[in-house]
N, C-alpha and C positions, 0 to 999 in steps of 0.2 A: 421341705417347705413348712410343714406343720410345726416342726421344732423351732424354726426361725420365728414363726408367728407367736408361738408360746413365749419365746424369749423376749420378743418385742413387747408383748402385753405385760410381762413381768417387769420390764424396765419402765414402762409407762406407769404401772401401778406404783412402783417404788418411787418414781419421780413425783407423782401426784401426792403420795404420802409424805415425801420430804417437804414439798411446798406447803402442805397443810400444817406440818409441824413447825414451819418457820413463820407463821402468822399468829397474831393475837397472843404474843408471849409477854411475860413480865421479867424484869431483871431481878437480881438477888434481893433488892429492897422492896419488891412487889410492885414496882412502877412499870407502866406500859413501855415496852421497848421493841423497836423494829416495826414491821408492817402490821397494821391492824385493819380488819374489815368488819364492819357491823352490818346487821341485817334487821329488817322490820320484824317485829315479834310475830305477827299473824301471818303475813304473806311470805316471810323468809326471803324476800327480795333484798338486793343490796341496798344498804342505807348510806354507808360512807366507806371510804378507804383513805388511809394516810399513814405516815410514819412518825413514830414517837422516838425521842432520844432521851431515855431514862425519865419518862413521864412528861416530857415536853414536846409539844407538836413542832414538827420541822418539815420544811418543804411545802408541797401543795396537797391539801386535802380535797377530796371530791365528795359531793353529796348528791344522792339520787332520789328520784320521786318514787312513791309507792304506787305505781300503776303498771299497766301492761308494757309500757315503753321503757320503764326504768330510766327515764331521761336524766341527764346531768342537769341539776337545777342550781348548783352553786359550787364555787371553788373558794378556798381560803389558802393563801400563800403566806406562810409564816416567816417572819424575820427573827434574828437572834434575840431581840429584846422581848419577844413574845407577842408583839403586835402582828397584825395580818392585813393583807389586802384581799377584800372580799368582792366577788363578782356573782350576781344573781342572774340566772338565765331562764328564758321561757322554754317550753317543751321542744321548740325547733332550734334551740341553741342561740337565739338572739339575746343580746344583753338587755336586762331589765334595769339594773342599777349596779353601781360599783363605788367602792371607797374603802378607806382604812378603818380598822377597828383596833382599839386599845382596851384591854381588859373587857372585851366583848361589848364595848360601847363605841358608837360611831365617833370618829375624830377627823377633823379637817374637812376637805371638800368631798362631797358625794355627788355623783352624776346619775340622772335618771333619763331613760331613753323612751322615745315614742314607740308605740307598739310595732314590733317587727321592723325596726328601723335603726340605723346607726345615728340618726339625728337626735341630739340632746334635747330632752323635754324640759329638764329643770336642773339647776345646780343649787346645792345647799352646803352650809358650813356648820360643823359641829365642834363643841368643846365638851368632852366627857359625856357624850350622849345627848346633849341639849343643843338644839339649833341656835346658833349665835352668828350674826352677820347677815349679809344680804342674800335673800333667796330670790332667784330669778327663774321665771318660766318662759319657755320659748315656743313659738310656732314651729311647725315642721320645717319651714324654709329658713329657720335660724333667727328670724327677727324676734325682738322682745315682746312678750305678752303681758307679763306681770313682774313687779319687783317690790319687795317689802323687806324691812330689817327686822331681825329677831334678836331678842336678848333673853338668854336662859330659857329658850323654848317658847317665848311669848312674842307676839307681834308688837313692835314698838316703832313709832315714827311714821314717816310718809309711805303711803301705799299708792302705787300707780298701776293702772291697767290700760293696755294699748290695743288698738286693732292692728292688722297686718300692714297698714300703711304708716304706722308710727304715730297715729293720732291718739292723744291721751283721752280715754273714755271716762276714766274715774281718777280723781286725785283726792285722797282723804288722809286722815291721821288716825293712828292707833296708840293706845296707852294700855298697858297690862292686858293685851290681847283683845281689847274692845275698841270699837269706833269711839274716838273722842276728839272733838275739835271740828274745824271747818272741812267741808267736803264739796266738791264740784263734779258734776256729771255732764258729759257731752255726748252728742250723737256721732255717727260714723263720719260726718263731714267736719267735725270739730266744733260745732255750735253748742253753746251751753244750753242745757235743758233744765237743770235744777241746781240750786245752791242752798246750803244751810249748814247747821252744826249738829254734831252728835254729843251726847253726854252718857258715858257708861253704856255704850252700845245702842242707845235709843236716840231717835231724832228729837231735837230740842229747839225751842225758840222758833223764830220766823224762818220759814223756808220759802224761797222764791222759785217760780217756775216760768220758763221762757218759751216764747214762740217767735220765730223770725228775728231773733236777737233782742227782743223786748220782753219785759216782765208782763205776763198776762194774769198771774195769780200769786197771791201770798197766803201762806197758811201757817198758823201757830201750831207747832208740833209738841209743845210742852205737855207733859203727862198730866199736870195738875190743872190744865186749862182746856176747855172744850169750846173755844171760840169758832164761829163760822169762818170759812175761808174768805179772804178779802181779795176781790178782783180789782185790778187796777185798770184805769182807762188808758188807751193808747194816745 
């Protein structure tokens, strides 16, 4: 019995040694090849694992957190062209966000999820790492909460904010990532509460304020004028 145990231990030791020799290897050109596993410098806990094909990532790479749980916090699945599909996870394994990367830059549609939920919280589109196209934000029940267009990472054009009943609470305009142009704000019943214009992110000109569907106050918001608010009679 003792001999069998010694033999088994020897086999296990040899097997572990063989496995250790098969990871973190380089090819003849010095490029990473085969299975690689990285660790955090201080804790020595697993940091990542994945397979290289003569220096090129292939298949799915896994990335782990540097804490007691060593949770899987991200995966990257590589295609032959070097692009990858990335998924970020919370410590409990729920998706946080996902999308494609090209040259380590976000590309195409990305999805973001509500906390600990499969419900999509936002969708964004990217070109070479810069948000371009319509960004949409959703309530947990799937109805639209916000929508705005981006150009090269900057807000541009019409912005709308909704409540869960679909009523537009805010409709405004952006230019170069700043409020510019006409804006209208409504209450949760859809009644207009204020209207006016922005210039380079600041309220400008005459703003009107409403009660019960009628203007009850007008105020000059121009930075170079400090005129008192003008109240209108009903």
